[in-house]
PDB file of N, CA, C and O in Angstrom:
ATOM      1  N   MET A   1     -69.021 305.819 -68.003  1.00  0.00           N
ATOM      2  CA  MET A   1     -69.271 306.346 -69.201  1.00  0.00           C
ATOM      3  C   MET A   1     -69.156 304.912 -69.940  1.00  0.00           C
ATOM      4  O   MET A   1     -68.195 304.190 -69.673  1.00  0.00           O
ATOM      5  N   PRO A   2     -70.166 304.490 -70.898  1.00  0.00           N
ATOM      6  CA  PRO A   2     -69.825 302.716 -71.551  1.00  0.00           C
ATOM      7  C   PRO A   2     -68.997 302.623 -72.732  1.00  0.00           C
ATOM      8  O   PRO A   2     -68.884 301.583 -73.380  1.00  0.00           O
ATOM      9  N   VAL A   3     -68.413 303.718 -73.015  1.00  0.00           N
ATOM     10  CA  VAL A   3     -67.319 303.387 -73.711  1.00  0.00           C
ATOM     11  C   VAL A   3     -65.986 303.644 -73.311  1.00  0.00           C
ATOM     12  O   VAL A   3     -65.733 304.599 -72.576  1.00  0.00           O
ATOM     13  N   ARG A   4     -65.272 303.018 -73.652  1.00  0.00           N
ATOM     14  CA  ARG A   4     -63.856 302.922 -72.905  1.00  0.00           C
ATOM     15  C   ARG A   4     -62.649 302.477 -74.284  1.00  0.00           C
ATOM     16  O   ARG A   4     -62.790 301.704 -75.232  1.00  0.00           O
ATOM     17  N   ASN A   5     -61.730 303.164 -73.958  1.00  0.00           N
ATOM     18  CA  ASN A   5     -60.113 302.857 -74.743  1.00  0.00           C
ATOM     19  C   ASN A   5     -59.983 301.739 -74.273  1.00  0.00           C
ATOM     20  O   ASN A   5     -60.517 301.263 -73.272  1.00  0.00           O
ATOM     21  N   THR A   6     -58.887 301.046 -75.361  1.00  0.00           N
ATOM     22  CA  THR A   6     -58.532 299.797 -75.048  1.00  0.00           C
ATOM     23  C   THR A   6     -56.911 300.222 -75.512  1.00  0.00           C
ATOM     24  O   THR A   6     -56.107 299.387 -75.928  1.00  0.00           O
ATOM     25  N   VAL A   7     -56.737 301.063 -75.421  1.00  0.00           N
ATOM     26  CA  VAL A   7     -55.144 301.563 -76.084  1.00  0.00           C
ATOM     27  C   VAL A   7     -54.148 300.776 -75.094  1.00  0.00           C
ATOM     28  O   VAL A   7     -53.298 300.120 -75.697  1.00  0.00           O
ATOM     29  N   ARG A   8     -54.096 300.721 -73.821  1.00  0.00           N
ATOM     30  CA  ARG A   8     -53.108 300.236 -73.270  1.00  0.00           C
ATOM     31  C   ARG A   8     -53.367 298.362 -73.665  1.00  0.00           C
ATOM     32  O   ARG A   8     -52.421 297.644 -73.988  1.00  0.00           O
ATOM     33  N   ARG A   9     -54.250 298.051 -73.592  1.00  0.00           N
ATOM     34  CA  ARG A   9     -54.348 296.406 -73.886  1.00  0.00           C
ATOM     35  C   ARG A   9     -53.600 296.455 -75.306  1.00  0.00           C
ATOM     36  O   ARG A   9     -52.777 295.574 -75.551  1.00  0.00           O
ATOM     37  N   PHE A  10     -53.852 297.419 -76.208  1.00  0.00           N
ATOM     38  CA  PHE A  10     -53.599 297.010 -77.628  1.00  0.00           C
ATOM     39  C   PHE A  10     -52.219 297.544 -77.734  1.00  0.00           C
ATOM     40  O   PHE A  10     -51.653 297.381 -78.815  1.00  0.00           O
ATOM     41  N   ILE A  11     -51.620 298.128 -76.826  1.00  0.00           N
ATOM     42  CA  ILE A  11     -50.057 298.634 -76.984  1.00  0.00           C
ATOM     43  C   ILE A  11     -49.106 297.240 -76.283  1.00  0.00           C
ATOM     44  O   ILE A  11     -48.109 296.742 -76.807  1.00  0.00           O
ATOM     45  N   GLU A  12     -49.650 296.879 -75.170  1.00  0.00           N
ATOM     46  CA  GLU A  12     -49.196 295.764 -74.582  1.00  0.00           C
ATOM     47  C   GLU A  12     -49.493 294.216 -74.683  1.00  0.00           C
ATOM     48  O   GLU A  12     -48.688 293.385 -74.261  1.00  0.00           O
ATOM     49  N   GLU A  13     -50.641 293.894 -75.241  1.00  0.00           N
ATOM     50  CA  GLU A  13     -50.737 292.604 -75.720  1.00  0.00           C
ATOM     51  C   GLU A  13     -50.594 292.499 -77.258  1.00  0.00           C
ATOM     52  O   GLU A  13     -49.972 291.521 -77.674  1.00  0.00           O
ATOM     53  N   LYS A  14     -51.131 293.451 -78.225  1.00  0.00           N
ATOM     54  CA  LYS A  14     -50.806 293.167 -79.660  1.00  0.00           C
ATOM     55  C   LYS A  14     -49.780 293.510 -79.846  1.00  0.00           C
ATOM     56  O   LYS A  14     -48.920 292.672 -80.116  1.00  0.00           O
ATOM     57  N   LEU A  15     -49.449 294.946 -79.771  1.00  0.00           N
ATOM     58  CA  LEU A  15     -48.180 295.241 -80.166  1.00  0.00           C
ATOM     59  C   LEU A  15     -46.965 294.957 -79.569  1.00  0.00           C
ATOM     60  O   LEU A  15     -45.926 294.896 -80.225  1.00  0.00           O
ATOM     61  N   LYS A  16     -47.010 294.797 -78.501  1.00  0.00           N
ATOM     62  CA  LYS A  16     -45.967 294.464 -77.541  1.00  0.00           C
ATOM     63  C   LYS A  16     -44.703 295.314 -77.592  1.00  0.00           C
ATOM     64  O   LYS A  16     -43.542 294.920 -77.703  1.00  0.00           O
ATOM     65  N   ILE A  17     -45.181 296.604 -77.483  1.00  0.00           N
ATOM     66  CA  ILE A  17     -44.471 297.956 -77.337  1.00  0.00           C
ATOM     67  C   ILE A  17     -44.118 298.529 -76.149  1.00  0.00           C
ATOM     68  O   ILE A  17     -44.633 298.020 -75.154  1.00  0.00           O
ATOM     69  N   THR A  18     -43.352 299.484 -75.978  1.00  0.00           N
ATOM     70  CA  THR A  18     -43.167 300.725 -74.930  1.00  0.00           C
ATOM     71  C   THR A  18     -44.598 301.840 -75.524  1.00  0.00           C
ATOM     72  O   THR A  18     -45.114 302.057 -76.621  1.00  0.00           O
ATOM     73  N   ARG A  19     -44.784 302.242 -74.367  1.00  0.00           N
ATOM     74  CA  ARG A  19     -45.492 303.574 -74.447  1.00  0.00           C
ATOM     75  C   ARG A  19     -44.789 304.690 -75.378  1.00  0.00           C
ATOM     76  O   ARG A  19     -45.357 305.314 -76.275  1.00  0.00           O
ATOM     77  N   TYR A  20     -43.433 304.817 -74.986  1.00  0.00           N
ATOM     78  CA  TYR A  20     -42.542 305.467 -75.623  1.00  0.00           C
ATOM     79  C   TYR A  20     -42.370 305.088 -77.164  1.00  0.00           C
ATOM     80  O   TYR A  20     -42.407 306.005 -77.985  1.00  0.00           O
ATOM     81  N   GLN A  21     -42.212 303.968 -77.526  1.00  0.00           N
ATOM     82  CA  GLN A  21     -42.335 303.248 -78.969  1.00  0.00           C
ATOM     83  C   GLN A  21     -43.437 303.722 -79.586  1.00  0.00           C
ATOM     84  O   GLN A  21     -43.250 304.522 -80.503  1.00  0.00           O
ATOM     85  N   PHE A  22     -44.664 303.387 -79.272  1.00  0.00           N
ATOM     86  CA  PHE A  22     -45.907 304.057 -79.571  1.00  0.00           C
ATOM     87  C   PHE A  22     -45.925 305.487 -79.683  1.00  0.00           C
ATOM     88  O   PHE A  22     -45.940 306.047 -80.780  1.00  0.00           O
ATOM     89  N   MET A  23     -45.923 306.137 -78.521  1.00  0.00           N
ATOM     90  CA  MET A  23     -45.667 307.624 -79.420  1.00  0.00           C
ATOM     91  C   MET A  23     -44.911 308.279 -80.323  1.00  0.00           C
ATOM     92  O   MET A  23     -45.235 309.324 -80.887  1.00  0.00           O
ATOM     93  N   LYS A  24     -43.507 307.440 -80.527  1.00  0.00           N
ATOM     94  CA  LYS A  24     -43.045 307.599 -81.667  1.00  0.00           C
ATOM     95  C   LYS A  24     -43.382 307.293 -82.813  1.00  0.00           C
ATOM     96  O   LYS A  24     -43.205 308.066 -83.754  1.00  0.00           O
ATOM     97  N   GLU A  25     -44.068 305.805 -82.979  1.00  0.00           N
ATOM     98  CA  GLU A  25     -44.167 305.430 -84.212  1.00  0.00           C
ATOM     99  C   GLU A  25     -45.496 306.240 -84.866  1.00  0.00           C
ATOM    100  O   GLU A  25     -45.634 306.476 -86.066  1.00  0.00           O
ATOM    101  N   THR A  26     -46.683 306.704 -83.523  1.00  0.00           N
ATOM    102  CA  THR A  26     -47.839 307.283 -83.891  1.00  0.00           C
ATOM    103  C   THR A  26     -47.627 309.006 -84.025  1.00  0.00           C
ATOM    104  O   THR A  26     -48.396 309.649 -84.740  1.00  0.00           O
ATOM    105  N   GLY A  27     -46.907 309.439 -83.535  1.00  0.00           N
ATOM    106  CA  GLY A  27     -46.727 310.830 -83.525  1.00  0.00           C
ATOM    107  C   GLY A  27     -47.645 311.834 -82.783  1.00  0.00           C
ATOM    108  O   GLY A  27     -47.948 312.992 -83.071  1.00  0.00           O
ATOM    109  N   LEU A  28     -48.096 310.811 -81.439  1.00  0.00           N
ATOM    110  CA  LEU A  28     -48.920 311.532 -80.843  1.00  0.00           C
ATOM    111  C   LEU A  28     -48.149 311.833 -79.420  1.00  0.00           C
ATOM    112  O   LEU A  28     -47.381 310.974 -78.986  1.00  0.00           O
ATOM    113  N   SER A  29     -48.319 312.825 -78.834  1.00  0.00           N
ATOM    114  CA  SER A  29     -47.644 313.624 -77.951  1.00  0.00           C
ATOM    115  C   SER A  29     -47.628 312.724 -76.611  1.00  0.00           C
ATOM    116  O   SER A  29     -48.452 311.811 -76.565  1.00  0.00           O
ATOM    117  N   LYS A  30     -46.703 312.920 -75.452  1.00  0.00           N
ATOM    118  CA  LYS A  30     -46.706 311.831 -74.686  1.00  0.00           C
ATOM    119  C   LYS A  30     -47.780 312.165 -73.765  1.00  0.00           C
ATOM    120  O   LYS A  30     -48.122 311.238 -73.029  1.00  0.00           O
ATOM    121  N   THR A  31     -48.321 313.140 -73.647  1.00  0.00           N
ATOM    122  CA  THR A  31     -49.662 313.553 -72.656  1.00  0.00           C
ATOM    123  C   THR A  31     -50.632 312.844 -73.111  1.00  0.00           C
ATOM    124  O   THR A  31     -51.318 312.145 -72.366  1.00  0.00           O
ATOM    125  N   THR A  32     -50.809 312.921 -74.318  1.00  0.00           N
ATOM    126  CA  THR A  32     -52.218 311.998 -75.038  1.00  0.00           C
ATOM    127  C   THR A  32     -51.712 310.676 -74.913  1.00  0.00           C
ATOM    128  O   THR A  32     -52.682 309.931 -74.778  1.00  0.00           O
ATOM    129  N   VAL A  33     -50.631 310.027 -74.895  1.00  0.00           N
ATOM    130  CA  VAL A  33     -50.344 308.846 -75.073  1.00  0.00           C
ATOM    131  C   VAL A  33     -50.449 308.017 -73.286  1.00  0.00           C
ATOM    132  O   VAL A  33     -51.017 306.935 -73.135  1.00  0.00           O
ATOM    133  N   TYR A  34     -49.971 308.577 -72.431  1.00  0.00           N
ATOM    134  CA  TYR A  34     -50.150 308.535 -71.181  1.00  0.00           C
ATOM    135  C   TYR A  34     -51.772 308.802 -70.587  1.00  0.00           C
ATOM    136  O   TYR A  34     -52.135 308.292 -69.526  1.00  0.00           O
ATOM    137  N   ALA A  35     -52.467 309.467 -71.228  1.00  0.00           N
ATOM    138  CA  ALA A  35     -53.783 309.935 -70.915  1.00  0.00           C
ATOM    139  C   ALA A  35     -54.589 308.466 -71.392  1.00  0.00           C
ATOM    140  O   ALA A  35     -55.314 307.737 -70.715  1.00  0.00           O
ATOM    141  N   LEU A  36     -54.265 308.375 -72.470  1.00  0.00           N
ATOM    142  CA  LEU A  36     -54.925 307.074 -73.081  1.00  0.00           C
ATOM    143  C   LEU A  36     -54.721 305.691 -72.389  1.00  0.00           C
ATOM    144  O   LEU A  36     -55.531 304.794 -72.156  1.00  0.00           O
ATOM    145  N   CYS A  37     -53.574 305.782 -72.168  1.00  0.00           N
ATOM    146  CA  CYS A  37     -53.126 304.316 -71.276  1.00  0.00           C
ATOM    147  C   CYS A  37     -53.457 304.252 -70.072  1.00  0.00           C
ATOM    148  O   CYS A  37     -53.878 303.166 -69.672  1.00  0.00           O
ATOM    149  N   ASP A  38     -53.371 305.381 -69.134  1.00  0.00           N
ATOM    150  CA  ASP A  38     -53.706 305.332 -68.063  1.00  0.00           C
ATOM    151  C   ASP A  38     -55.414 305.642 -67.374  1.00  0.00           C
ATOM    152  O   ASP A  38     -55.747 305.410 -66.212  1.00  0.00           O
ATOM    153  N   ASN A  39     -56.089 306.080 -68.211  1.00  0.00           N
ATOM    154  CA  ASN A  39     -57.488 306.343 -68.139  1.00  0.00           C
ATOM    155  C   ASN A  39     -58.276 305.951 -69.326  1.00  0.00           C
ATOM    156  O   ASN A  39     -58.358 306.569 -70.388  1.00  0.00           O
ATOM    157  N   PRO A  40     -59.086 304.364 -68.858  1.00  0.00           N
ATOM    158  CA  PRO A  40     -59.855 303.914 -70.171  1.00  0.00           C
ATOM    159  C   PRO A  40     -61.152 305.085 -70.438  1.00  0.00           C
ATOM    160  O   PRO A  40     -61.795 305.045 -71.487  1.00  0.00           O
ATOM    161  N   GLU A  41     -61.330 305.720 -69.774  1.00  0.00           N
ATOM    162  CA  GLU A  41     -62.365 306.716 -69.743  1.00  0.00           C
ATOM    163  C   GLU A  41     -62.151 307.865 -70.868  1.00  0.00           C
ATOM    164  O   GLU A  41     -63.050 308.463 -71.460  1.00  0.00           O
ATOM    165  N   GLN A  42     -60.548 308.060 -71.045  1.00  0.00           N
ATOM    166  CA  GLN A  42     -60.395 308.856 -71.988  1.00  0.00           C
ATOM    167  C   GLN A  42     -60.568 308.229 -73.332  1.00  0.00           C
ATOM    168  O   GLN A  42     -60.042 307.177 -73.696  1.00  0.00           O
ATOM    169  N   ILE A  43     -61.418 309.044 -74.074  1.00  0.00           N
ATOM    170  CA  ILE A  43     -61.700 308.659 -75.341  1.00  0.00           C
ATOM    171  C   ILE A  43     -60.884 309.759 -76.415  1.00  0.00           C
ATOM    172  O   ILE A  43     -61.019 310.982 -76.400  1.00  0.00           O
ATOM    173  N   PRO A  44     -59.793 308.767 -77.566  1.00  0.00           N
ATOM    174  CA  PRO A  44     -58.876 309.613 -78.545  1.00  0.00           C
ATOM    175  C   PRO A  44     -60.077 310.564 -79.163  1.00  0.00           C
ATOM    176  O   PRO A  44     -61.264 310.313 -79.373  1.00  0.00           O
ATOM    177  N   ASN A  45     -59.409 311.576 -79.340  1.00  0.00           N
ATOM    178  CA  ASN A  45     -60.117 312.547 -80.226  1.00  0.00           C
ATOM    179  C   ASN A  45     -60.328 311.917 -81.887  1.00  0.00           C
ATOM    180  O   ASN A  45     -60.315 310.693 -82.015  1.00  0.00           O
ATOM    181  N   GLY A  46     -60.438 312.425 -82.601  1.00  0.00           N
ATOM    182  CA  GLY A  46     -60.686 312.297 -84.070  1.00  0.00           C
ATOM    183  C   GLY A  46     -59.109 311.993 -84.749  1.00  0.00           C
ATOM    184  O   GLY A  46     -58.705 310.963 -85.290  1.00  0.00           O
ATOM    185  N   ILE A  47     -58.327 313.409 -84.483  1.00  0.00           N
ATOM    186  CA  ILE A  47     -56.862 313.107 -84.873  1.00  0.00           C
ATOM    187  C   ILE A  47     -56.058 312.065 -84.145  1.00  0.00           C
ATOM    188  O   ILE A  47     -55.178 311.385 -84.674  1.00  0.00           O
ATOM    189  N   ALA A  48     -56.377 312.006 -83.077  1.00  0.00           N
ATOM    190  CA  ALA A  48     -55.552 310.988 -82.263  1.00  0.00           C
ATOM    191  C   ALA A  48     -55.924 309.508 -83.092  1.00  0.00           C
ATOM    192  O   ALA A  48     -55.108 308.759 -83.630  1.00  0.00           O
ATOM    193  N   LEU A  49     -57.263 309.358 -83.021  1.00  0.00           N
ATOM    194  CA  LEU A  49     -57.524 307.903 -83.521  1.00  0.00           C
ATOM    195  C   LEU A  49     -57.273 307.727 -84.919  1.00  0.00           C
ATOM    196  O   LEU A  49     -57.103 306.545 -85.217  1.00  0.00           O
ATOM    197  N   ASN A  50     -57.202 308.480 -85.801  1.00  0.00           N
ATOM    198  CA  ASN A  50     -56.748 308.522 -87.057  1.00  0.00           C
ATOM    199  C   ASN A  50     -55.162 308.402 -87.038  1.00  0.00           C
ATOM    200  O   ASN A  50     -54.791 307.408 -87.662  1.00  0.00           O
ATOM    201  N   LYS A  51     -54.345 308.994 -86.603  1.00  0.00           N
ATOM    202  CA  LYS A  51     -53.005 308.512 -86.298  1.00  0.00           C
ATOM    203  C   LYS A  51     -52.797 307.136 -85.803  1.00  0.00           C
ATOM    204  O   LYS A  51     -51.870 306.452 -86.238  1.00  0.00           O
ATOM    205  N   ILE A  52     -53.615 306.707 -84.918  1.00  0.00           N
ATOM    206  CA  ILE A  52     -53.257 305.321 -84.296  1.00  0.00           C
ATOM    207  C   ILE A  52     -53.504 304.264 -85.690  1.00  0.00           C
ATOM    208  O   ILE A  52     -52.738 303.448 -86.203  1.00  0.00           O
ATOM    209  N   CYS A  53     -54.832 304.643 -86.024  1.00  0.00           N
ATOM    210  CA  CYS A  53     -55.126 303.691 -87.155  1.00  0.00           C
ATOM    211  C   CYS A  53     -54.500 303.889 -88.546  1.00  0.00           C
ATOM    212  O   CYS A  53     -54.230 302.945 -89.288  1.00  0.00           O
ATOM    213  N   ASP A  54     -54.349 304.818 -88.763  1.00  0.00           N
ATOM    214  CA  ASP A  54     -53.120 304.918 -90.097  1.00  0.00           C
ATOM    215  C   ASP A  54     -52.088 304.568 -89.762  1.00  0.00           C
ATOM    216  O   ASP A  54     -51.602 304.022 -90.752  1.00  0.00           O
ATOM    217  N   CYS A  55     -51.105 304.508 -88.619  1.00  0.00           N
ATOM    218  CA  CYS A  55     -49.933 303.902 -88.360  1.00  0.00           C
ATOM    219  C   CYS A  55     -49.978 302.249 -88.188  1.00  0.00           C
ATOM    220  O   CYS A  55     -49.029 301.582 -88.601  1.00  0.00           O
ATOM    221  N   TYR A  56     -50.999 301.692 -87.628  1.00  0.00           N
ATOM    222  CA  TYR A  56     -50.888 300.442 -87.591  1.00  0.00           C
ATOM    223  C   TYR A  56     -52.119 299.704 -88.571  1.00  0.00           C
ATOM    224  O   TYR A  56     -52.434 298.529 -88.385  1.00  0.00           O
ATOM    225  N   LYS A  57     -52.621 300.369 -89.399  1.00  0.00           N
ATOM    226  CA  LYS A  57     -53.628 300.108 -90.519  1.00  0.00           C
ATOM    227  C   LYS A  57     -54.583 298.871 -89.659  1.00  0.00           C
ATOM    228  O   LYS A  57     -54.371 297.673 -89.843  1.00  0.00           O
ATOM    229  N   ILE A  58     -55.668 299.399 -88.691  1.00  0.00           N
ATOM    230  CA  ILE A  58     -56.289 298.763 -87.729  1.00  0.00           C
ATOM    231  C   ILE A  58     -57.953 299.758 -88.103  1.00  0.00           C
ATOM    232  O   ILE A  58     -58.005 300.782 -88.784  1.00  0.00           O
ATOM    233  N   GLN A  59     -58.871 299.218 -87.577  1.00  0.00           N
ATOM    234  CA  GLN A  59     -60.124 299.810 -87.496  1.00  0.00           C
ATOM    235  C   GLN A  59     -59.958 300.453 -86.143  1.00  0.00           C
ATOM    236  O   GLN A  59     -58.984 300.295 -85.408  1.00  0.00           O
ATOM    237  N   PRO A  60     -61.013 301.191 -85.898  1.00  0.00           N
ATOM    238  CA  PRO A  60     -61.236 301.926 -84.963  1.00  0.00           C
ATOM    239  C   PRO A  60     -61.791 301.061 -83.412  1.00  0.00           C
ATOM    240  O   PRO A  60     -61.526 301.268 -82.228  1.00  0.00           O
ATOM    241  N   CYS A  61     -62.571 300.145 -84.035  1.00  0.00           N
ATOM    242  CA  CYS A  61     -62.852 299.180 -82.994  1.00  0.00           C
ATOM    243  C   CYS A  61     -61.871 298.386 -82.216  1.00  0.00           C
ATOM    244  O   CYS A  61     -62.109 297.850 -81.134  1.00  0.00           O
ATOM    245  N   GLU A  62     -61.047 298.366 -82.689  1.00  0.00           N
ATOM    246  CA  GLU A  62     -59.509 297.776 -81.922  1.00  0.00           C
ATOM    247  C   GLU A  62     -59.024 298.582 -81.011  1.00  0.00           C
ATOM    248  O   GLU A  62     -58.100 298.192 -80.298  1.00  0.00           O
ATOM    249  N   LEU A  63     -59.726 300.239 -80.828  1.00  0.00           N
ATOM    250  CA  LEU A  63     -59.333 300.702 -79.735  1.00  0.00           C
ATOM    251  C   LEU A  63     -60.378 301.392 -78.933  1.00  0.00           C
ATOM    252  O   LEU A  63     -60.050 302.218 -78.082  1.00  0.00           O
ATOM    253  N   LEU A  64     -61.511 301.118 -79.145  1.00  0.00           N
ATOM    254  CA  LEU A  64     -62.875 301.808 -78.454  1.00  0.00           C
ATOM    255  C   LEU A  64     -63.687 299.985 -78.005  1.00  0.00           C
ATOM    256  O   LEU A  64     -63.563 299.048 -78.794  1.00  0.00           O
ATOM    257  N   GLU A  65     -64.324 299.862 -76.875  1.00  0.00           N
ATOM    258  CA  GLU A  65     -65.165 298.839 -76.475  1.00  0.00           C
ATOM    259  C   GLU A  65     -66.463 299.717 -75.615  1.00  0.00           C
ATOM    260  O   GLU A  65     -66.454 300.753 -74.951  1.00  0.00           O
ATOM    261  N   TRP A  66     -67.369 298.898 -75.935  1.00  0.00           N
ATOM    262  CA  TRP A  66     -68.597 299.581 -74.995  1.00  0.00           C
ATOM    263  C   TRP A  66     -68.654 298.677 -73.850  1.00  0.00           C
ATOM    264  O   TRP A  66     -68.169 297.561 -74.039  1.00  0.00           O
ATOM    265  N   SER A  67     -69.107 298.910 -72.794  1.00  0.00           N
ATOM    266  CA  SER A  67     -69.456 298.303 -71.603  1.00  0.00           C
ATOM    267  C   SER A  67     -70.509 298.884 -70.713  1.00  0.00           C
ATOM    268  O   SER A  67     -70.700 300.091 -70.565  1.00  0.00           O
ATOM    269  N   GLU A  68     -71.308 297.725 -70.016  1.00  0.00           N
ATOM    270  CA  GLU A  68     -72.394 298.217 -69.298  1.00  0.00           C
ATOM    271  C   GLU A  68     -72.281 298.722 -68.351  1.00  0.00           C
ATOM    272  O   GLU A  68     -73.279 299.166 -67.783  1.00  0.00           O
ATOM    273  N   ASP A  69     -70.751 298.881 -67.692  1.00  0.00           N
ATOM    274  CA  ASP A  69     -70.770 299.516 -66.467  1.00  0.00           C
ATOM    275  C   ASP A  69     -70.867 300.942 -66.361  1.00  0.00           C
ATOM    276  O   ASP A  69     -70.881 301.480 -65.254  1.00  0.00           O
TER     277      ASP A  69
END
């Protein structure tokens, strides 16, 4: 799949917070957070994407990237 999520990189490098803190701040479930962090091919659904973007005031492009792989 050419589109991948960069949620893990966003959490670790930009926010510098734990997955648990990310889960609490965004209101996403533990299952969703771990799925997004552990599997870059897992694309966040619209609700999850909106929650993350609203919480951190970012554009979706900060969480998704296109790859030729």
